[in-house]
C-alpha positions in Angstrom: 0.8 6.4 -25.6 2.3 4.9 -22.4 2.7 7.3 -19.5 6.1 6.9 -17.8 5.8 7.8 -14.1 8.6 8.3 -11.6 8.5 8.9 -7.9 10.7 11.7 -6.5 11.1 12.0 -2.8 11.4 15.7 -2.8 9.2 18.9 -3.2 8.2 19.5 -6.8 7.1 22.8 -8.4 6.5 24.1 -11.9 9.7 25.5 -13.5 12.0 23.7 -11.1 14.5 21.0 -12.1 14.4 17.7 -10.2 17.1 15.2 -9.8 15.7 11.7 -10.4 16.6 8.8 -8.1 19.6 6.8 -9.4 17.6 3.6 -9.7 14.7 5.3 -11.5 17.1 7.2 -13.8 18.9 4.0 -14.7 15.6 2.4 -15.6 14.5 5.3 -17.7 17.8 5.6 -19.6 19.1 2.1 -19.8 15.9 0.1 -20.0 13.4 2.5 -21.6 16.1 4.3 -23.7 14.8 7.7 -22.9 16.9 10.8 -23.7 17.0 14.5 -23.3 13.6 16.0 -24.3 11.6 12.9 -23.6 8.5 13.3 -21.5 8.0 11.8 -18.0 5.5 12.2 -15.2 6.8 12.8 -11.7 5.0 12.5 -8.4 6.0 12.8 -4.8 3.0 11.7 -2.9 1.2 15.1 -2.5 -1.7 14.0 -4.7 -0.5 15.7 -7.9 1.2 14.5 -11.1 3.9 16.7 -12.5 4.4 16.7 -16.3 8.1 17.0 -17.0 10.8 16.5 -19.6 14.3 15.2 -19.3 16.9 17.9 -19.5 20.1 16.0 -18.5 21.0 12.3 -18.8 24.1 10.7 -17.5 25.5 7.3 -16.6 24.6 7.7 -12.9 21.6 10.0 -13.0 19.1 12.2 -14.8 17.3 15.5 -14.3 13.9 16.6 -15.4 12.3 20.0 -15.7 8.8 20.3 -14.3 6.4 21.8 -16.9 3.0 21.6 -15.2 1.1 20.1 -12.3 -2.2 18.2 -12.3 -4.2 17.3 -9.2 -5.5 13.7 -9.4 -8.8 12.4 -8.0 -8.3 8.7 -8.1 -8.1 7.9 -4.4 -10.9 5.8 -3.0 -13.6 7.5 -0.9 -13.3 4.5 1.4 -10.1 4.8 3.5 -8.9 1.3 4.1 -6.2 0.4 6.6 -5.0 -3.1 6.1 -3.4 -4.7 9.2 -1.6 -7.6 7.7 0.0 -10.4 9.7 3.6 -10.4 8.5 3.9 -13.0 5.8 7.0 -14.6 4.3 8.9 -12.9 1.4 6.9 -12.6 -1.8 3.6 -13.1 -0.2 4.0 -9.9 1.8 5.2 -8.1 -1.3 2.2 -9.3 -3.3 -0.3 -8.1 -0.6 1.4 -4.6 -0.5 1.6 -4.3 -4.3 -2.0 -5.4 -5.1 -3.4 -3.7 -2.0 -1.9 -0.4 -3.3 -3.4 -1.0 -6.8 -6.8 -1.7 -5.1 -6.7 1.6 -3.2 -5.6 0.8 0.3 -4.8 4.0 2.2 -2.5 2.6 4.9 -0.7 -0.7 5.8 0.1 -1.9 9.3 2.3 -5.0 9.4 1.5 -6.9 12.6 3.2 -9.7 14.5 0.6 -12.3 15.6 0.8 -15.5 17.7 1.3 -17.5 14.5 3.6 -15.1 12.6 6.5 -17.1 11.2 8.7 -14.2 10.2 10.9 -12.9 13.1 12.5 -9.6 12.4 15.1 -8.0 14.7 15.5 -4.2 14.6 18.1 -4.2 11.8 16.1 -6.7 9.6 12.9 -4.8 10.3 14.4 -1.5 9.0 15.7 -3.2 5.9 12.3 -4.9 5.3 10.5 -1.6 5.8 12.7 0.1 3.2 12.0 -2.8 0.8 8.2 -2.6 1.4 8.3 1.2 0.8 9.9 0.5 -2.6 7.1 -2.0 -3.4 4.4 0.6 -2.6 6.1 3.3 -4.7 6.5 1.0 -7.6 2.8 0.0 -7.4 1.8 3.7 -7.3 4.0 4.3 -10.4 2.2 1.5 -12.3 -1.3 2.1 -11.1 -1.4 5.9 -11.5 -1.8 6.8 -7.8 -0.2 10.1 -6.7 -0.4 9.3 -3.0 1.8 6.6 -1.6 0.0 4.6 1.1 1.2 5.1 4.7 3.3 2.2 6.0 3.8 1.6 9.8 6.6 -0.3 11.4 5.8 -3.9 12.4 4.5 -4.2 16.0 2.8 -6.9 18.1 -0.9 -7.4 17.6 -1.8 -6.6 21.3 0.1 -3.3 21.1 -1.4 -2.4 17.8 -5.0 -3.4 18.7 -4.9 -1.0 21.7 -4.3 2.0 19.6 -6.8 4.3 17.8 -8.4 2.9 14.6 -10.6 4.7 12.2 -14.0 3.7 11.1 -15.4 0.1 11.0 -13.1 -2.3 12.7 -13.1 -5.8 11.1 -11.0 -8.9 11.3 -11.3 -11.8 8.8 -12.7 -14.8 10.5 -14.3 -17.8 8.7 -16.7 -18.0 11.6 -17.3 -14.2 11.9 -20.7 -12.8 12.7 -20.7 -10.3 9.8 -21.1 -10.7 6.1 -20.3 -8.1 3.4 -24.0 -7.5 2.8 -24.6 -6.6 6.5 -21.9 -3.9 6.7 -23.2 -0.4 7.4 -22.2 2.6 5.3 -18.8 4.1 6.4 -16.0 6.2 5.1 -13.2 4.2 6.7 -12.4 0.5 7.5 -9.6 -1.1 9.5 -9.2 -4.7 8.4 -7.1 -7.3 10.1 -5.8 -10.3 8.2 -3.8 -13.1 9.8 -0.5 -14.6 8.6 0.0 -18.0 7.0 -1.4 -19.8 10.0 -4.3 -17.5 10.4 -5.4 -15.6 13.6 -5.2 -17.7 16.7 -8.0 -17.9 19.3 -5.9 -15.6 21.5 -5.5 -13.1 18.6 -9.2 -13.1 17.9 -10.0 -12.6 21.6 -7.5 -9.6 21.7 -9.1 -8.0 18.7 -12.7 -8.6 20.0 -11.7 -6.9 23.3 -10.5 -3.9 21.2 -13.9 -3.7 19.4 -13.1 -5.6 16.2 -15.9 -7.8 14.7 -15.4 -10.9 12.6 -16.0 -10.7 8.8 -16.5 -13.9 6.9 -16.1 -14.0 3.1 -17.5 -17.4 2.3 -17.3 -21.1 2.9 -13.7 -21.6 1.8 -10.5 -21.0 3.7 -8.3 -18.4 1.8 -4.5 -18.1 1.9 -3.2 -14.9 3.6 -2.1 -13.4 0.3 -5.6 -14.1 -1.1 -7.8 -13.3 1.8 -6.9 -9.6 2.3 -7.0 -8.8 -1.4 -10.4 -10.5 -1.9 -11.8 -8.6 1.1 -10.4 -5.3 -0.1 -11.9 -5.8 -3.6 -15.2 -6.7 -2.0 -15.2 -3.7 0.3 -14.4 -1.4 -2.5 -17.3 -2.8 -4.5 -19.6 -2.6 -1.5 -18.6 0.7 0.0 -15.9 2.3 -2.1 -15.1 3.1 -5.8 -15.1 -0.2 -7.7 
């Protein structure tokens, strides 16, 4: 039987009644044809799934009563932060969606020398809201009860100078490291360039900040392929796949 999961951006507790977001309620009622008494699973990012049932359904909303809570243990033991050079439109959405499915713990959109997408403050805020929606939807589908952290887009030099957990890697076709040579670790920060890749200046900035080059193989991968391939390989090598 299919489990229908819905994200609620509010505290949840057994016995309480939760108002579902309008968009989610519309999907449950108009698309899935659910009604009063039907079961749903709610989550709010605290690591638990909340079994619930619909108790009110209307044209503009729905409410569900929380019946029980279950802690989930499906997060990867490898905390991966993906610093992705901001890519255009659907490419960025794909990276966020599939990265979430693969277990990425946090995303950091970065503007590099070759980033083609230029976002002013207003556009950046709208884009962030859209990206958060992509992450939530991916969690609903994949069964994750923790929504990955999402940082605001910043320049590479500013971001590189901050604190970064664990092994610091950047994808580089000429990098000195291979997957087989990586040491055991509980955290990885991985940098992936945008459509045009990381420039020599970007690479130098990252090396000065302690990042090492990781090569995946003899072929050049697109930005929407490279990060996902690396994440899957890192999970297989050091994580939970």
